[in-house]
C-alpha positions as a Markdown table, in Angstrom:
| # | Residue | x | y | z |
|---|---|---|---|---|
| 1 | Met | -29.3 | -19.6 | 5.2 |
| 2 | Leu | -29.6 | -15.8 | 4.3 |
| 3 | Asp | -31.8 | -14.6 | 0.7 |
| 4 | Asp | -30.7 | -11.9 | -0.7 |
| 5 | Ile | -32.4 | -9.6 | 1.2 |
| 6 | Ser | -32.1 | -10.4 | 4.6 |
| 7 | Arg | -28.1 | -9.9 | 3.3 |
| 8 | Phe | -28.6 | -6.1 | 2.2 |
| 9 | Arg | -30.3 | -5.5 | 4.9 |
| 10 | Arg | -27.1 | -7.1 | 7.5 |
| 11 | Phe | -24.7 | -4.8 | 5.9 |
| 12 | Ser | -26.7 | -1.8 | 5.9 |
| 13 | Arg | -27.5 | -2.0 | 9.4 |
| 14 | Ser | -23.7 | -2.8 | 10.0 |
| 15 | Val | -22.5 | 0.1 | 7.6 |
| 16 | Thr | -25.5 | 2.2 | 9.8 |
| 17 | Ser | -23.9 | 1.1 | 13.4 |
| 18 | Glu | -20.2 | 1.2 | 12.2 |
| 19 | Val | -20.3 | 5.1 | 10.9 |
| 20 | Gly | -22.2 | 6.7 | 13.6 |
| 21 | Ala | -25.7 | 7.4 | 11.7 |
| 22 | Leu | -27.8 | 7.1 | 14.6 |
| 23 | Asp | -25.5 | 9.1 | 17.0 |
| 24 | Thr | -26.3 | 12.4 | 18.0 |
| 25 | Ser | -23.3 | 12.9 | 19.0 |
| 26 | Phe | -21.4 | 11.8 | 15.7 |
| 27 | Leu | -17.7 | 11.1 | 16.8 |
| 28 | Gly | -18.3 | 13.1 | 20.0 |
| 29 | Arg | -18.3 | 16.3 | 18.7 |
| 30 | Gly | -21.7 | 17.9 | 19.5 |
| 31 | Arg | -24.1 | 17.4 | 16.6 |
| 32 | Pro | -25.4 | 14.5 | 14.0 |
| 33 | Leu | -23.7 | 12.8 | 11.0 |
| 34 | Gly | -26.0 | 15.4 | 8.8 |
| 35 | Ala | -24.5 | 18.4 | 10.5 |
| 36 | Ala | -21.0 | 16.9 | 10.2 |
| 37 | Arg | -21.3 | 15.6 | 5.9 |
| 38 | Val | -22.3 | 19.1 | 5.3 |
| 39 | Leu | -19.3 | 20.6 | 6.9 |
| 40 | Asn | -17.3 | 18.1 | 5.8 |
| 41 | Ala | -18.2 | 18.6 | 2.0 |
| 42 | Ile | -18.0 | 22.9 | 2.6 |
| 43 | Gly | -14.4 | 22.0 | 4.2 |
| 44 | His | -13.9 | 20.1 | 0.8 |
| 45 | Gly | -14.1 | 22.8 | -1.5 |
| 46 | Arg | -18.2 | 22.2 | -2.2 |
| 47 | Thr | -19.2 | 26.2 | -1.4 |
| 48 | Asp | -22.4 | 26.0 | -3.8 |
| 49 | Val | -25.4 | 25.3 | -1.6 |
| 50 | Ala | -27.3 | 24.0 | -4.5 |
| 51 | Ala | -24.0 | 21.7 | -5.5 |
| 52 | Val | -23.8 | 20.5 | -1.6 |
| 53 | Arg | -27.3 | 19.4 | -1.5 |
| 54 | Ala | -27.4 | 17.8 | -4.8 |
| 55 | Tyr | -23.9 | 15.9 | -3.9 |
| 56 | Leu | -25.5 | 14.9 | 0.0 |
| 57 | Gly | -29.4 | 14.4 | -2.1 |
| 58 | Leu | -30.5 | 16.7 | 0.9 |
| 59 | Asp | -34.1 | 17.5 | 0.7 |
| 60 | Ser | -34.0 | 21.5 | 0.7 |
| 61 | Gly | -35.8 | 21.9 | 3.6 |
| 62 | Leu | -33.4 | 19.9 | 5.3 |
| 63 | Met | -30.3 | 21.7 | 4.3 |
| 64 | Ser | -31.4 | 24.6 | 5.0 |
| 65 | Arg | -31.7 | 23.6 | 9.1 |
| 66 | Leu | -28.0 | 22.6 | 8.7 |
| 67 | Leu | -26.9 | 25.5 | 7.4 |
| 68 | Arg | -28.8 | 27.5 | 9.7 |
| 69 | Gly | -27.6 | 25.2 | 12.5 |
| 70 | Leu | -23.9 | 25.5 | 11.4 |
| 71 | Glu | -24.5 | 29.0 | 10.6 |
| 72 | Asp | -25.6 | 29.1 | 15.1 |
| 73 | Glu | -22.1 | 28.0 | 16.1 |
| 74 | Lys | -20.5 | 30.2 | 13.5 |
| 75 | Leu | -18.7 | 27.3 | 11.8 |
| 76 | Ile | -19.9 | 28.8 | 8.1 |
| 77 | Glu | -21.0 | 31.5 | 6.6 |
| 78 | Val | -23.4 | 31.5 | 3.7 |
| 79 | Thr | -23.7 | 34.6 | 1.4 |
| 80 | Ser | -24.8 | 35.3 | -2.3 |
| 81 | Asp | -22.3 | 34.1 | -5.3 |
| 82 | Pro | -21.2 | 37.6 | -6.3 |
| 83 | Asp | -21.4 | 36.8 | -9.7 |
| 84 | Asp | -24.9 | 35.1 | -9.3 |
| 85 | Ala | -27.3 | 36.4 | -7.1 |
| 86 | Arg | -29.2 | 33.4 | -7.4 |
| 87 | Lys | -26.5 | 31.4 | -6.5 |
| 88 | Arg | -25.4 | 30.8 | -2.7 |
| 89 | Arg | -22.3 | 30.0 | -1.4 |
| 90 | Ala | -20.6 | 28.5 | 2.0 |
| 91 | Thr | -17.7 | 28.7 | 3.4 |
| 92 | Leu | -15.3 | 28.0 | 6.6 |
| 93 | Thr | -15.4 | 30.0 | 9.3 |
| 94 | Ser | -12.4 | 29.8 | 10.5 |
| 95 | Lys | -13.5 | 27.9 | 14.4 |
| 96 | Gly | -15.4 | 25.8 | 11.4 |
| 97 | Gln | -11.5 | 25.3 | 10.0 |
| 98 | Glu | -10.7 | 23.9 | 13.4 |
| 99 | Glu | -13.7 | 22.0 | 13.7 |
| 100 | Phe | -13.1 | 20.3 | 10.0 |
| 101 | Arg | -9.9 | 19.4 | 10.9 |
| 102 | Ala | -10.7 | 17.5 | 14.2 |
| 103 | Tyr | -13.2 | 15.5 | 11.8 |
| 104 | Glu | -10.9 | 14.6 | 9.5 |
| 105 | His | -8.5 | 13.5 | 12.3 |
| 106 | Leu | -11.2 | 11.5 | 13.8 |
| 107 | Ser | -13.0 | 9.7 | 10.9 |
| 108 | Asp | -9.1 | 9.2 | 9.4 |
| 109 | Gly | -8.2 | 7.6 | 13.3 |
| 110 | Arg | -11.3 | 5.2 | 12.8 |
| 111 | Ala | -10.2 | 3.7 | 9.9 |
| 112 | Gln | -7.6 | 3.3 | 10.4 |
| 113 | Asp | -9.0 | 1.0 | 13.5 |
| 114 | Leu | -10.8 | -0.4 | 11.4 |
| 115 | Leu | -8.7 | -1.7 | 9.2 |
| 116 | Ala | -6.2 | -2.1 | 11.5 |
| 117 | Lys | -8.6 | -5.2 | 13.1 |
| 118 | Tyr | -9.3 | -6.5 | 10.1 |
| 119 | Pro | -7.5 | -9.7 | 9.4 |
| 120 | His | -7.1 | -9.2 | 5.2 |
| 121 | Pro | -7.5 | -5.2 | 5.1 |
| 122 | Glu | -7.0 | -5.4 | 1.1 |
| 123 | Ala | -10.0 | -7.3 | 0.9 |
| 124 | Leu | -11.9 | -5.3 | 2.5 |
| 125 | Leu | -11.0 | -2.0 | 0.8 |
| 126 | Glu | -11.5 | -4.0 | -2.7 |
| 127 | Ala | -15.5 | -4.8 | -1.2 |
| 128 | Met | -15.4 | -1.2 | -0.3 |
| 129 | Asp | -14.3 | 0.3 | -3.7 |
| 130 | Leu | -17.1 | -2.4 | -5.2 |
| 131 | Val | -19.7 | -1.2 | -3.0 |
| 132 | Ala | -19.4 | 2.5 | -3.1 |
| 133 | Ser | -18.9 | 2.7 | -6.6 |
| 134 | Ala | -22.3 | 0.5 | -7.0 |
| 135 | Leu | -23.7 | 2.9 | -4.7 |
| 136 | Gly | -22.6 | 5.9 | -6.6 |
| 137 | Arg | -22.5 | 5.1 | -9.9 |
| 138 | Glu | -25.0 | 8.0 | -10.9 |
| 139 | Lys | -22.2 | 10.7 | -9.5 |
| 140 | Trp | -19.5 | 8.7 | -11.7 |
| 141 | Thr | -18.0 | 11.9 | -13.6 |
| 142 | Leu | -15.4 | 11.7 | -16.9 |
| 143 | Glu | -12.7 | 14.4 | -16.6 |
| 144 | Glu | -10.6 | 15.6 | -18.9 |
| 145 | Cys | -6.7 | 15.9 | -17.9 |
| 146 | Asp | -3.7 | 16.2 | -18.2 |
| 147 | Pro | -1.9 | 12.8 | -18.6 |
| 148 | Arg | 0.7 | 13.8 | -15.9 |
| 149 | Asp | -2.0 | 14.6 | -13.7 |
| 150 | Pro | -2.0 | 12.1 | -10.4 |
| 151 | Ala | -5.1 | 10.8 | -10.6 |
| 152 | Ala | -4.0 | 9.9 | -14.5 |
| 153 | Arg | -0.5 | 8.1 | -13.1 |
| 154 | Tyr | -2.4 | 6.5 | -10.9 |
| 155 | Cys | -5.3 | 4.9 | -13.3 |
| 156 | Leu | -2.1 | 4.3 | -15.7 |
| 157 | Glu | 0.4 | 2.8 | -12.9 |
| 158 | Glu | -2.5 | 0.6 | -12.1 |
| 159 | Tyr | -3.2 | -0.7 | -15.6 |
| 160 | Tyr | -0.1 | -1.1 | -16.4 |
| 161 | Gly | 0.5 | -3.6 | -13.2 |
| 162 | Glu | -2.9 | -5.5 | -14.3 |
| 163 | Leu | -0.8 | -6.0 | -18.1 |
| 164 | Asn | 2.1 | -7.0 | -16.4 |
| 165 | Arg | 0.5 | -9.4 | -14.5 |
| 166 | Arg | -1.8 | -11.2 | -17.2 |
| 167 | Phe | 0.6 | -10.8 | -20.1 |
| 168 | Asp | 2.7 | -14.5 | -20.2 |
| 169 | Gly | 6.4 | -12.1 | -20.2 |
| 170 | Gly | 5.1 | -8.9 | -18.4 |
| 171 | Phe | 4.8 | -5.8 | -19.9 |
| 172 | Asp | 7.5 | -3.2 | -19.3 |
| 173 | Val | 5.6 | 0.2 | -20.6 |
| 174 | Ser | 9.5 | 2.0 | -22.1 |
| 175 | Leu | 9.0 | -0.7 | -25.3 |
| 176 | Ser | 5.2 | 0.4 | -25.9 |
| 177 | Cys | 4.6 | 3.3 | -28.0 |
| 178 | Asp | 4.2 | 7.0 | -26.4 |
| 179 | Pro | 4.5 | 6.3 | -22.8 |
| 180 | Asp | 4.9 | 9.2 | -22.4 |
| 181 | Ala | 1.5 | 9.4 | -23.1 |
| 182 | Thr | 2.5 | 13.6 | -24.9 |
| 183 | Asp | 0.3 | 12.8 | -27.9 |
| 184 | Met | -2.8 | 12.4 | -25.3 |
| 185 | Ile | -2.7 | 16.4 | -24.9 |
| 186 | Arg | -4.4 | 18.6 | -27.0 |
| 187 | Pro | -4.7 | 19.7 | -29.7 |
| 188 | Arg | -3.5 | 16.4 | -30.9 |
| 189 | Gly | -5.4 | 14.4 | -28.3 |
| 190 | Cys | -7.1 | 14.0 | -25.1 |
| 191 | Phe | -6.7 | 11.8 | -21.7 |
| 192 | Leu | -10.1 | 11.8 | -19.7 |
| 193 | Val | -10.0 | 9.9 | -16.1 |
| 194 | Ala | -13.3 | 8.7 | -14.4 |
| 195 | Met | -13.6 | 9.7 | -11.1 |
| 196 | Ser | -15.7 | 8.7 | -7.9 |
| 197 | Asp | -16.2 | 11.0 | -5.3 |
| 198 | Gly | -12.9 | 12.5 | -5.9 |
| 199 | Leu | -11.3 | 8.8 | -6.6 |
| 200 | Pro | -10.7 | 7.7 | -9.9 |
| 201 | Leu | -12.1 | 5.0 | -11.5 |
| 202 | Gly | -11.0 | 4.5 | -15.1 |
| 203 | Cys | -8.7 | 6.2 | -17.7 |
| 204 | Val | -8.9 | 6.2 | -22.0 |
| 205 | Gly | -6.5 | 8.0 | -24.1 |
| 206 | Leu | -6.6 | 9.7 | -27.7 |
| 207 | Lys | -3.9 | 9.3 | -29.2 |
| 208 | Gly | -3.2 | 11.5 | -32.2 |
| 209 | Thr | -0.6 | 10.9 | -34.8 |
| 210 | Asp | 0.8 | 12.1 | -38.7 |
| 211 | Lys | -0.4 | 9.4 | -40.4 |
| 212 | Gly | -4.4 | 10.4 | -41.2 |
| 213 | Tyr | -5.7 | 8.6 | -38.0 |
| 214 | Ala | -5.4 | 8.7 | -34.3 |
| 215 | Glu | -5.4 | 5.6 | -31.3 |
| 216 | Ile | -7.5 | 5.0 | -28.7 |
| 217 | Lys | -4.7 | 3.9 | -26.2 |
| 218 | Arg | -4.7 | 3.4 | -22.3 |
| 219 | Leu | -8.3 | 1.9 | -21.8 |
| 220 | Trp | -9.0 | 1.2 | -18.3 |
| 221 | Val | -11.6 | 0.3 | -15.6 |
| 222 | Ser | -10.8 | -0.5 | -11.8 |
| 223 | Pro | -12.1 | -3.9 | -10.9 |
| 224 | Ala | -14.7 | -2.4 | -8.8 |
| 225 | Ala | -16.6 | -0.8 | -11.4 |
| 226 | Arg | -16.1 | -3.0 | -14.0 |
| 227 | Gly | -19.9 | -4.4 | -15.6 |
| 228 | Met | -21.4 | -1.6 | -14.8 |
| 229 | Gly | -21.5 | 0.1 | -17.9 |
| 230 | Leu | -18.0 | 2.8 | -17.9 |
| 231 | Ala | -15.8 | 1.5 | -20.6 |
| 232 | Arg | -18.6 | 2.3 | -22.6 |
| 233 | Arg | -18.9 | 5.5 | -21.2 |
| 234 | Leu | -15.7 | 6.5 | -21.1 |
| 235 | Met | -15.4 | 5.1 | -25.2 |
| 236 | Ala | -18.7 | 6.9 | -26.3 |
| 237 | Glu | -17.3 | 10.4 | -24.4 |
| 238 | Val | -13.3 | 9.6 | -26.0 |
| 239 | Glu | -14.8 | 9.3 | -29.5 |
| 240 | Glu | -16.4 | 12.0 | -29.6 |
| 241 | Ile | -13.9 | 14.8 | -28.5 |
| 242 | Ala | -12.4 | 12.9 | -31.3 |
| 243 | Arg | -15.4 | 14.5 | -34.2 |
| 244 | Glu | -14.6 | 17.6 | -32.4 |
| 245 | Leu | -10.7 | 17.6 | -32.8 |
| 246 | Glu | -12.0 | 16.8 | -36.9 |
| 247 | Ile | -10.3 | 13.2 | -36.0 |
| 248 | Asp | -12.4 | 10.8 | -38.3 |
| 249 | Leu | -11.1 | 7.5 | -37.9 |
| 250 | Leu | -9.6 | 5.6 | -35.5 |
| 251 | Arg | -7.5 | 2.7 | -34.5 |
| 252 | Leu | -6.8 | 0.6 | -32.0 |
| 253 | Asp | -4.6 | -2.7 | -30.8 |
| 254 | Thr | -4.9 | -4.9 | -27.6 |
| 255 | Asn | -3.5 | -8.3 | -26.7 |
| 256 | Ser | -5.8 | -12.0 | -26.5 |
| 257 | Ala | -4.8 | -12.1 | -22.8 |
| 258 | Leu | -7.5 | -10.1 | -22.4 |
| 259 | Pro | -10.4 | -11.7 | -24.4 |
| 260 | Glu | -12.7 | -9.3 | -22.4 |
| 261 | Ala | -11.1 | -6.6 | -24.3 |
| 262 | Val | -11.6 | -8.0 | -27.8 |
| 263 | Arg | -14.9 | -8.4 | -27.2 |
| 264 | Phe | -16.2 | -5.5 | -26.1 |
| 265 | Tyr | -14.4 | -4.2 | -29.6 |
| 266 | Gln | -15.9 | -6.8 | -31.6 |
| 267 | Thr | -19.4 | -5.7 | -30.5 |
| 268 | Ala | -19.1 | -1.8 | -30.2 |
| 269 | Gly | -18.6 | -1.0 | -34.2 |
| 270 | Trp | -14.6 | -1.6 | -34.5 |
| 271 | Arg | -14.1 | -3.3 | -37.0 |
| 272 | Glu | -10.6 | -5.8 | -36.9 |
| 273 | Ile | -7.9 | -5.2 | -39.3 |
| 274 | Asp | -3.9 | -6.2 | -40.3 |
| 275 | Arg | -1.2 | -5.2 | -37.9 |
| 276 | Phe | -0.4 | -1.2 | -38.5 |
| 277 | Asn | 2.4 | -0.6 | -36.2 |
| 278 | Asp | 5.4 | -2.0 | -33.9 |
| 279 | Asp | 4.4 | -2.3 | -30.8 |
| 280 | Pro | 5.8 | -5.8 | -29.7 |
| 281 | Tyr | 2.4 | -6.2 | -27.3 |
| 282 | Pro | -0.2 | -6.7 | -29.6 |
| 283 | Asp | -2.0 | -9.4 | -31.6 |
| 284 | Phe | -5.4 | -7.9 | -32.0 |
| 285 | Phe | -6.0 | -4.4 | -34.0 |
| 286 | Phe | -8.8 | -2.7 | -34.4 |
| 287 | Glu | -10.2 | 0.9 | -37.0 |
| 288 | Lys | -14.2 | 2.8 | -36.3 |
| 289 | Ala | -14.7 | 5.6 | -38.5 |
| 290 | Leu | -16.3 | 8.4 | -37.1 |
C-alpha cells in the first residue's frame, strides 16, 4: 500500500509528464514551458512585469531571462509604465498574439483529448478543481461585483442548484426574498465573489433594507474549496464593508438541511433569534451586532 508521501509524489510525476514540464519544446512550439507560461500570462492581460512574476512564482533572474528570450523572438515588447517609471509593462506584438493563439488552440486540444480518454470526466474535473484550489489558496482574491455579472451569476446558479438538491421540496429562487439580488449593490449593499486564477470559488451578498438592519445572503463556497477557511474570509470582508456603509446590525437565515451552515453561524458570533421574515425556506434565524 502506498503511503501519503508516495501517493503525492506519484501524482506530481504524472502531472509533470502530462503538462510537458520537461519538454524543451512545449506543445511543439520551440520553447520550454516557462517561456510559454510567461507568454500566456501576458496574453491574458497581465501586462505588469512584477505582477506576472508574482503570478507565476518566478525569481527575478529567471523572469528577466524569459522576457529577454521572448523579446529576442519579437513576441513581446517591454516598456516603462507611463504612469510609474519604476514599473515595466510587457505587451504582445502581432507575432506574439499569433503565438499566443496557437498555444491556446493546442492547450485546449490537449485538455479535450485527456478528458475524452477518461470514462468519468466530471469526477476528474472535480478532483482537478480541488487540487487547483488547494495549491492556489495563497492567491485567492475577493472581488466586489454586480450580482448580475457572469462570475456572480455562476456562483448563484451553483448555490441555487445545491439548495434544490438538498431541500426536501426543492428550491425556487423566485419564491425567496429579493430573487434578483438588486439590493446587493452599493450604496444599499454589496456582492463579493472569491476568485481563483480567473475562476469563481464562492460568494456572499450584503442586502440593504429599510428596517434598521441589513441581511447576509447567498453565502456559498464551491465544494472544491470547502474546509479551507473561505467562508470565514468572505464573511469577514462583507462585515467590514457593512461597517463602511454604516450598518451596525446584520441578520441572516438558513435551513436545517444545511447543518454545516447552522454550525458555522453558531460558532462565528451570531445569535439565534426569532423569525424576522416570511421567506418560505429558512427555519433558523440569526443576528449579529457590529
